[in-house]
VOPAGU-2260 file (C-alpha; in pm, 1 decimal, decimal comma):
REM VOPAGU-2260
SITE   aa  ch    i         X         Y         Z
SITE  MET   A    0   -1026,5    4862,0   -5062,8
SITE  SER   A    1    -978,0    4525,7   -4890,5
SITE  ASN   A    2   -1182,2    4330,8   -4640,6
SITE  GLY   A    3   -1111,6    4359,0   -4270,6
SITE  ILE   A    4   -1112,6    4022,8   -4092,2
SITE  LEU   A    5   -1111,8    4106,7   -3722,0
SITE  TYR   A    6   -1070,6    3819,2   -3480,7
SITE  PHE   A    7   -1040,9    3738,6   -3114,4
SITE  SER   A    8    -878,4    3412,0   -3014,0
SITE  GLY   A    9    -715,2    3260,3   -2707,6
SITE  THR   A   10    -644,2    2912,2   -2838,7
SITE  GLY   A   11    -656,3    2953,7   -3215,4
SITE  ASN   A   12   -1004,8    2847,7   -3323,4
SITE  SER   A   13   -1108,6    3193,3   -3442,2
SITE  LEU   A   14    -768,9    3256,9   -3598,3
SITE  TYR   A   15    -797,4    2935,1   -3797,8
SITE  ILE   A   16   -1139,0    3040,8   -3930,3
SITE  ALA   A   17   -1005,8    3389,5   -4010,3
SITE  LYS   A   18    -712,4    3243,0   -4205,3
SITE  CYS   A   19    -945,2    3017,5   -4403,9
SITE  ILE   A   20   -1156,8    3320,4   -4496,1
SITE  LYS   A   21    -852,5    3526,7   -4593,6
SITE  GLU   A   22    -719,6    3246,3   -4813,8
SITE  GLU   A   23   -1040,3    3241,1   -5018,7
SITE  ILE   A   24   -1159,1    3601,0   -5029,8
SITE  GLY   A   25    -855,6    3802,9   -4921,1
SITE  GLY   A   26    -829,2    4079,9   -4667,0
SITE  ASP   A   27    -632,6    4193,3   -4365,8
SITE  ILE   A   28    -651,1    3975,5   -4053,6
SITE  LEU   A   29    -631,9    4191,7   -3741,8
SITE  PHE   A   30    -628,5    4088,7   -3375,2
SITE  ILE   A   31    -911,1    4282,0   -3209,9
SITE  PRO   A   32    -728,1    4375,2   -2884,9
SITE  ASN   A   33    -462,2    4551,7   -3093,0
SITE  TYR   A   34    -698,8    4717,7   -3342,1
SITE  LYS   A   35    -774,1    5083,1   -3267,8
SITE  GLY   A   36    -965,6    5174,7   -3584,4
SITE  ASN   A   37   -1335,6    5183,7   -3670,5
SITE  GLY   A   38   -1332,3    4972,2   -3985,4
SITE  SER   A   39   -1381,0    5264,6   -4223,0
SITE  GLU   A   40   -1073,3    5160,8   -4422,6
SITE  PHE   A   41   -1234,6    4832,5   -4527,1
SITE  GLU   A   42   -1486,4    4736,5   -4794,9
SITE  LYS   A   43   -1657,5    4501,9   -4551,7
SITE  ILE   A   44   -1586,8    4393,8   -4196,5
SITE  ILE   A   45   -1582,8    4025,6   -4104,6
SITE  ILE   A   46   -1568,5    3955,7   -3732,0
SITE  VAL   A   47   -1463,3    3608,0   -3620,0
SITE  THR   A   48   -1532,6    3551,2   -3253,1
SITE  PRO   A   49   -1583,2    3274,2   -3002,2
SITE  ILE   A   50   -1900,4    3255,5   -2797,3
SITE  TYR   A   51   -1833,2    3313,5   -2427,8
SITE  SER   A   52   -2104,2    3223,9   -2177,9
SITE  PHE   A   53   -2371,1    3237,4   -2451,8
SITE  GLY   A   54   -2255,2    3586,1   -2547,2
SITE  MET   A   55   -1936,7    3746,4   -2671,6
SITE  PRO   A   56   -1585,8    3825,5   -2544,4
SITE  LYS   A   57   -1531,1    4161,8   -2380,8
SITE  HIS   A   58   -1309,8    4283,7   -2665,7
SITE  VAL   A   59   -1580,0    4210,4   -2924,2
SITE  TYR   A   60   -1848,3    4369,9   -2706,2
SITE  GLU   A   61   -1640,2    4687,0   -2689,7
SITE  LEU   A   62   -1534,8    4685,0   -3055,9
SITE  LEU   A   63   -1881,4    4677,8   -3210,7
SITE  PRO   A   64   -2008,5    5020,2   -3091,0
SITE  ARG   A   65   -1713,2    5203,5   -3243,4
SITE  LEU   A   66   -1739,6    5049,3   -3591,4
SITE  ASP   A   67   -1830,6    5268,8   -3888,6
SITE  LYS   A   68   -2210,6    5237,8   -3911,1
SITE  MET   A   69   -2199,7    5255,1   -4291,1
SITE  LYS   A   70   -1976,6    4952,1   -4339,0
SITE  PRO   A   71   -2136,8    4608,9   -4391,9
SITE  VAL   A   72   -2056,1    4372,7   -4107,6
SITE  ILE   A   73   -2052,3    3992,5   -4119,9
SITE  ILE   A   74   -2006,5    3794,1   -3800,1
SITE  VAL   A   75   -1886,6    3435,1   -3763,7
SITE  GLN   A   76   -1945,6    3300,5   -3412,7
SITE  ASN   A   77   -1787,1    2974,3   -3304,1
SITE  PHE   A   78   -1880,9    2774,1   -2997,8
SITE  GLY   A   79   -1767,7    2460,1   -2819,7
SITE  GLY   A   80   -2065,8    2336,6   -2625,7
SITE  MET   A   81   -2396,5    2509,5   -2693,8
SITE  ALA   A   82   -2477,6    2841,3   -2858,9
SITE  CYS   A   83   -2810,1    2883,2   -2674,2
SITE  GLY   A   84   -2925,9    3181,8   -2876,5
SITE  ALA   A   85   -2591,4    3364,6   -2874,2
SITE  ASP   A   86   -2643,2    3452,8   -3240,2
SITE  TYR   A   87   -2975,3    3622,4   -3167,9
SITE  LEU   A   88   -2824,8    3801,0   -2867,2
SITE  MET   A   89   -2553,2    3928,8   -3101,7
SITE  TYR   A   90   -2820,0    4036,1   -3351,8
SITE  GLU   A   91   -3009,8    4229,1   -3081,7
SITE  TYR   A   92   -2693,4    4401,3   -2964,1
SITE  CYS   A   93   -2586,2    4501,1   -3315,0
SITE  THR   A   94   -2935,5    4629,7   -3394,4
SITE  LYS   A   95   -2941,2    4834,6   -3074,9
SITE  ILE   A   96   -2613,6    5011,0   -3151,9
SITE  GLY   A   97   -2687,4    5061,4   -3521,4
SITE  ILE   A   98   -2441,6    4819,7   -3681,9
SITE  ASN   A   99   -2493,1    4758,6   -4055,1
SITE  LEU   A  100   -2520,6    4386,0   -3991,0
SITE  GLN   A  101   -2548,7    4163,3   -4297,1
SITE  SER   A  102   -2517,9    3813,6   -4159,1
SITE  ILE   A  103   -2437,1    3597,6   -3857,5
SITE  TYR   A  104   -2301,3    3248,0   -3908,4
SITE  LEU   A  105   -2268,2    2985,1   -3636,3
SITE  LEU   A  106   -1993,0    2725,3   -3634,3
SITE  GLN   A  107   -1902,7    2456,0   -3381,8
SITE  MET   A  108   -1536,0    2421,8   -3292,1
SITE  PRO   A  109   -1362,8    2219,7   -3018,5
SITE  GLU   A  110   -1448,8    2327,8   -2664,6
SITE  ASN   A  111   -1163,4    2508,1   -2490,9
SITE  PHE   A  112   -1318,3    2622,6   -2165,2
SITE  THR   A  113   -1191,0    2300,5   -2012,7
SITE  THR   A  114   -1039,2    2401,5   -1681,3
SITE  THR   A  115   -1234,0    2139,0   -1488,0
SITE  PHE   A  116   -1312,4    1867,5   -1743,8
SITE  THR   A  117   -1151,0    1683,6   -2032,8
SITE  VAL   A  118   -1279,0    1663,8   -2390,5
SITE  PRO   A  119   -1190,0    1327,6   -2553,7
SITE  MET   A  120    -943,7    1360,1   -2841,1
SITE  PRO   A  121   -1160,1    1157,4   -3085,5
SITE  TYR   A  122   -1440,5    1407,4   -3026,5
SITE  ILE   A  123   -1207,8    1701,8   -3089,3
SITE  LYS   A  124   -1093,4    1546,7   -3417,8
SITE  SER   A  125   -1451,8    1481,7   -3523,1
SITE  VAL   A  126   -1555,8    1841,0   -3449,7
SITE  LEU   A  127   -1258,7    1977,1   -3644,9
SITE  LYS   A  128   -1337,6    1755,8   -3942,9
SITE  ASN   A  129   -1701,4    1866,9   -3949,0
SITE  ALA   A  130   -1595,9    2229,2   -3902,1
SITE  GLU   A  131   -1401,8    2224,6   -4229,7
SITE  LYS   A  132   -1722,8    2162,2   -4425,5
SITE  ARG   A  133   -1905,3    2434,6   -4236,5
SITE  ILE   A  134   -1623,3    2685,8   -4287,5
SITE  ASN   A  135   -1623,5    2616,1   -4661,0
SITE  LYS   A  136   -2000,4    2668,8   -4671,4
SITE  ILE   A  137   -1971,0    2999,5   -4483,7
SITE  ILE   A  138   -1698,3    3121,0   -4719,0
SITE  THR   A  139   -1910,1    3028,6   -5022,4
SITE  ASP   A  140   -2206,4    3215,5   -4873,5
SITE  ILE   A  141   -1994,1    3524,5   -4812,1
SITE  LYS   A  142   -1863,0    3513,5   -5168,8
SITE  ASN   A  143   -2219,2    3488,3   -5302,1
SITE  ASP   A  144   -2362,9    3747,6   -5062,9
SITE  SER   A  145   -2587,5    3470,5   -4932,9
SITE  TYR   A  146   -2651,9    3627,1   -4597,3
SITE  VAL   A  147   -2868,8    3508,0   -4309,7
SITE  LEU   A  148   -2980,9    3667,0   -3985,3
SITE  PRO   A  149   -3110,4    3460,8   -3692,5
SITE  ASN   A  150   -3478,2    3420,8   -3622,0
SITE  LYS   A  151   -3603,7    3536,5   -3284,6
SITE  LYS   A  152   -3521,4    3284,0   -3015,2
SITE  LYS   A  153   -3460,6    3258,1   -2643,8
SITE  THR   A  154   -3120,8    3375,0   -2526,6
SITE  LYS   A  155   -2927,9    3344,1   -2204,2
SITE  GLU   A  156   -2864,5    3715,3   -2176,3
SITE  GLY   A  157   -2890,9    3706,5   -1797,5
SITE  VAL   A  158   -2625,7    3435,0   -1770,5
SITE  PHE   A  159   -2400,9    3618,6   -2015,0
SITE  LEU   A  160   -2425,1    3954,1   -1838,7
SITE  LYS   A  161   -2364,6    3796,0   -1497,9
SITE  ASN   A  162   -2055,7    3609,8   -1617,0
SITE  PHE   A  163   -1940,6    3909,8   -1821,0
SITE  SER   A  164   -1935,5    4116,6   -1503,0
SITE  ASN   A  165   -1733,9    3850,8   -1318,6
SITE  TRP   A  166   -1473,0    3745,8   -1576,6
SITE  HIS   A  167   -1218,9    3984,6   -1429,8
SITE  LYS   A  168   -1204,4    3760,9   -1121,1
SITE  ILE   A  169   -1107,6    3442,1   -1306,4
SITE  GLY   A  170    -737,3    3519,9   -1296,2
SITE  GLN   A  171    -755,1    3508,6    -918,2
SITE  SER   A  172    -843,7    3138,5    -943,1
SITE  PHE   A  173    -525,4    3047,8   -1131,7
SITE  ILE   A  174    -241,8    2886,4    -941,5
SITE  VAL   A  175     112,9    2862,5   -1073,7
SITE  ALA   A  176     277,3    2527,2   -1003,7
SITE  ASP   A  177     638,3    2473,3    -902,2
SITE  ASN   A  178     736,7    2362,5   -1253,5
SITE  CYS   A  179     693,3    2719,3   -1384,8
SITE  ILE   A  180    1018,2    2820,5   -1558,1
SITE  LYS   A  181     943,5    3195,9   -1555,9
SITE  CYS   A  182     953,1    3208,1   -1936,4
SITE  GLU   A  183     698,8    3491,5   -1917,8
SITE  LYS   A  184     505,0    3363,9   -2218,3
SITE  CYS   A  185     178,9    3407,8   -2027,1
SITE  ILE   A  186     271,2    3771,5   -1969,8
SITE  SER   A  187     343,6    3837,3   -2335,6
SITE  ILE   A  188      26,3    3675,1   -2473,5
SITE  CYS   A  189    -227,6    3816,1   -2226,5
SITE  PRO   A  190    -450,6    4056,8   -2425,5
SITE  VAL   A  191    -517,2    4280,2   -2124,4
SITE  GLU   A  192    -177,1    4279,0   -1949,7
SITE  ASN   A  193    -329,4    4099,7   -1653,0
SITE  ILE   A  194     -21,2    3891,2   -1573,6
SITE  ARG   A  195     314,4    4005,8   -1440,2
SITE  LEU   A  196     628,5    3880,4   -1272,1
SITE  LYS   A  197     656,8    4003,6    -915,8
SITE  ASP   A  198     917,8    3888,8    -664,6
SITE  ASP   A  199    1012,2    3610,5    -907,1
SITE  LYS   A  200     652,8    3481,2    -914,0
SITE  ILE   A  201     383,3    3491,9   -1180,6
SITE  VAL   A  202      98,8    3705,7   -1048,1
SITE  PHE   A  203    -252,1    3749,5   -1190,8
SITE  GLY   A  204    -442,1    4075,9   -1164,0
SITE  THR   A  205    -812,0    4159,8   -1181,5
SITE  LYS   A  206    -855,4    4235,6   -1553,5
SITE  CYS   A  207    -897,9    3880,5   -1688,5
SITE  VAL   A  208   -1123,8    3840,8   -1994,1
SITE  ALA   A  209   -1149,3    3460,0   -1968,0
SITE  CYS   A  210    -972,0    3380,2   -2296,9
SITE  LEU   A  211    -767,8    3108,1   -2119,2
SITE  GLY   A  212    -474,2    3168,1   -2351,8
SITE  CYS   A  213    -229,6    3157,3   -2062,0
SITE  TYR   A  214    -380,5    2835,4   -1926,7
SITE  HIS   A  215    -375,7    2642,0   -2253,8
SITE  ARG   A  216     -53,3    2778,7   -2400,1
SITE  CYS   A  217     184,3    2761,1   -2104,1
SITE  PRO   A  218     469,4    2539,8   -2235,3
SITE  GLU   A  219     506,2    2367,7   -1897,2
SITE  LYS   A  220     133,4    2339,5   -1820,7
SITE  ALA   A  221     223,2    2514,5   -1498,5
SITE  ILE   A  222     -91,9    2727,3   -1477,0
SITE  LEU   A  223    -365,3    2542,5   -1289,3
SITE  TYR   A  224    -725,4    2643,2   -1228,5
SITE  LYS   A  225    -825,7    2615,6    -862,8
SITE  ASN   A  226    -551,0    2354,2    -822,8
SITE  HIS   A  227    -715,7    2108,3   -1066,3
SITE  LYS   A  228    -413,1    1908,5   -1177,9
SITE  LYS   A  229    -530,5    1852,0   -1536,5
SITE  LYS   A  230    -261,3    1776,7   -1791,7
SITE  ASP   A  231    -453,4    1821,0   -2116,5
SITE  ARG   A  232    -458,4    2156,3   -2289,8
SITE  TYR   A  233    -599,6    2271,0   -2623,8
SITE  VAL   A  234    -460,0    2474,2   -2911,4
SITE  ASN   A  235    -611,9    2449,5   -3258,9
SITE  PRO   A  236    -384,7    2201,4   -3439,9
SITE  ASN   A  237    -425,9    2370,2   -3778,5
SITE  ILE   A  238    -230,8    2680,7   -3687,9
SITE  ASN   A  239     108,6    2774,2   -3551,2
SITE  GLU   A  240      38,6    2854,4   -3187,5
SITE  ASN   A  241     279,4    3149,4   -3194,2
SITE  GLU   A  242      57,9    3317,1   -3456,2
SITE  ILE   A  243    -231,0    3369,6   -3213,3
SITE  GLY   A  244    -261,3    3741,1   -3144,6
SITE  LYS   A  245     -78,3    3838,9   -3462,7
SITE  ASP   A  246    -198,8    4037,6   -3766,2
SITE  PHE   A  247    -176,4    3909,8   -4125,2
SITE  LEU   A  248    -192,9    4177,3   -4392,1
SITE  ASP   A  249    -241,5    4151,4   -4768,4
C-alpha cells in the first residue's frame, strides 16, 4: 500500500513540494480536482496545499470531509505572505470533521497572488532557496514520524470565510487583451471549467476558485486583472509548467 500525495496547485509551488516528497518517500501524486476517491487505498495521505486568504482552497476544503477517517493524514501548507493562523484554522476544521490528523507543517514559498503588485526576483530566489531546507526538514520529519500539531492561536477565519464566499466572482475581474491568440490554454488548465471560448472571445464564468493558473500561465500574458497592465507572472521554476494539474503514479 503506497502513500497518497494529494496536491492543489495553480502555479506549481505545491506540485514542487509534492514531487520532492515523492522522490524521498514514494507514493502516488494526485491532483485534487481530478481525484474522486476517499484515500482508503493509501497507507497514509499527505495533502500539499497553498494557503488562500489565511485558509484553504475550495478543492481542499471539499476534499477533507470525504476522506477515510481511519487513514492518517499529514498536511503541508505553503504560503507567500503571511500564514496568520491558517495552520490552526486547518487543525480546527479537521478536528471538527473527524480527520485522523497527524501533523501540519508550514512552509513559505514565493507569493503568487500578485495581480496588483510585483514581487522582486531576488526575493523570489531567496524564498525558494530557503524553502529547500524547510522541505528537506519536513520530509525527514515525515520519515521519522516526527509529527507536530499547531498550538492554539488567533486565526483570520472571518476573512477566510468572506473571501471564500466571493472567490467565484474573481473571474469577472479578468480582462483579455488584444494579444490573445485563442490558444485555449486557459480553458484546458482551469480546474473548474470556468473559462470558455464564445464568439471567438475568451469568456470567464462565475465558478472561479482564485488559483490564478490562467493569469500566470497564459503564454502571451494576455489575461489582465482589472486592466492592470503588469508584465510579470510566476510559475515555480523547479518544475515543468505543463506538469501542473497532472498525476504522477509509482
